[in-house]
N, C-alpha and C positions, 0 to 999 in steps of 0.2 A: 414514565419510563422511556428511555431513548435507546436507539440501536446504533451501535457502531459496527462497521464491517471492515475486514481485513483488505488491504490493497498493497500491491507491490510497486515500488518506485521504479519507473522506466528512466526518468531524467528530469533535470530542472528546466523550466521555461526560461529562455533567454530574454533578458530585459526586464525581469520581474524583481530584481534585487534579492533573489534568493527566497522569495515569498511563495512562488508557485511551482509545483511539481506536476509532471505528467505521471499518473498512477494507473496502473492496470487493475480494474475492479471487475472481477468475474469475466474477463474477456473484453471489456469495454475500456478504452482509454479516456480518462477524465483529467481536468485540471483540478488540482486540490491546493488550497492555501495551507502552507506548511509554516507560516509565520510564528505560530504559537510554540513550536518545538524549540528546545534549547539550541540546537544547531540544525543547519540544512541536512536533510537525509541524503544518502548515497544511493545510486542505482542498486536495486536489488533489495533494499530495506523494506521490511513489512511495516505498515502503518495502520492504526485504528482510524477509520474515516467516519465522520458524522457530519451530515448536511454541508459537505464540501470543505470540511476543515479536518486536518490531521491532528488528532488529540494526543497520540503517543506512538512510540515505536513498539514493535512486538517481535519475538523471535520466531524462527521457522515452526517450532513445535507448537506454539500458541496459535500461530495462523492456520496450521494444519487442523488443529482441534477446531477452531472456529469455522473453517470452511466446511469441515465435516458436518457441522450442524445445519449448514445451508445445503448440503449435499453437492458442493462445488469441487470438481477435481482440479482446480487451478494450480494448487500447490504441487500436487503429484506430478503434473505436466511440467512445471518449471523445474522441479528437481530432477526430473529425467533429462531435460534439456541441458541442464548444467553438468550432468555426469557424462554427456556424450562428448 
């Protein structure tokens, strides 16, 4: 069994040919390989991350449910920031 965790895209890494994104994972910024996605993600997109690779996109509701399992308030904080 493997575990994928939700992460929100902050932006793309310059000079990576669209293969690397900076992603917020529970408050930590990490570089994630997005090369297996159909197209590069946009800032604000939610991704399922496993061992440094983005496996797929997910919507806000799915990310919220997943974060609730980990008891991480990350999605609620970003939603509040967007509404201000």
